[in-house]
C-alpha positions in Angstrom: -57.3 -85.7 60.6 -60.7 -85.2 59.0 -61.1 -85.0 55.2 -61.7 -81.2 55.1 -58.7 -80.6 57.5 -56.5 -82.8 55.3 -57.4 -80.8 52.2 -56.8 -77.5 54.0 -53.4 -78.7 55.2 -52.5 -79.8 51.7 -53.6 -76.4 50.2 -51.6 -74.5 52.8 -48.5 -76.6 52.2 -48.8 -76.2 48.4 -49.3 -72.4 48.8 -46.1 -72.3 50.9 -44.3 -73.9 48.0 -46.0 -71.7 45.4 -44.9 -68.5 47.1 -41.3 -69.7 47.8 -40.3 -68.5 44.3 -38.3 -65.3 44.0 -40.2 -62.2 42.9 -38.6 -62.3 39.4 -39.7 -66.0 39.1 -43.2 -65.2 40.2 -43.5 -62.2 37.8 -42.3 -64.4 34.9 -45.0 -67.0 35.4 -47.9 -64.5 36.0 -50.6 -64.9 34.7 -50.4 -68.7 34.8 -51.9 -71.8 36.4 -51.6 -75.5 36.3 -53.3 -78.5 37.8 -52.1 -82.0 38.6 -53.3 -85.2 40.3 -51.8 -86.0 43.6 -52.3 -88.0 46.8 -53.6 -86.8 50.1 -51.8 -88.2 53.2 -54.7 -90.6 53.6 -53.9 -92.0 50.2 -56.9 -90.8 48.3 -56.5 -89.1 44.9 -57.0 -85.3 44.8 -56.6 -82.6 42.2 -54.3 -79.7 43.0 -54.6 -76.4 41.1 -52.3 -73.4 41.4 -52.9 -70.0 40.0 -50.7 -66.9 39.7 -52.8 -63.8 38.8 -52.2 -60.1 38.7 -54.0 -58.4 41.7 -56.2 -55.4 41.4 -55.0 -54.0 44.7 -52.3 -53.2 45.5 -51.1 -52.3 42.0 -48.4 -54.6 40.7 -49.1 -57.4 43.3 -49.7 -61.0 42.4 -52.5 -63.2 43.9 -51.4 -66.8 44.4 -54.2 -69.3 44.8 -54.1 -73.0 45.5 -57.1 -75.3 45.5 -57.1 -79.0 46.5 -60.2 -81.0 45.4 -61.5 -84.4 46.0 -64.0 -84.8 43.1 -65.3 -88.1 44.3 -66.2 -86.7 47.7 -67.2 -83.3 46.3 -65.0 -81.5 48.8 -62.2 -79.1 48.6 -60.1 -76.4 50.2 -58.4 -73.2 49.1 -55.5 -71.2 50.3 -54.6 -67.7 49.0 -51.8 -65.1 49.4 -51.3 -61.6 47.9 -47.6 -60.9 47.2 -46.7 -57.2 46.9 -43.7 -56.3 44.7 -40.5 -55.6 46.5 -39.7 -51.9 47.1 
């Protein structure tokens, strides 16, 4: 797997975890973000950042963003989802 593909796969995997929270849990942590150092499957060190932000559209929705960066290689990848409140 190439370096950009590896970072994209990591971002998508982390996004899947980030949106696995229940709606009350997501609402409770919005707006919020964190970052941490992790390891890519290749073993290199990367920084992972997650953000939960209120969306402009649709009203009441939450934007969940994940970014995985390799600062040394100056590369990165992002994944994003918009979660609408349950009806």
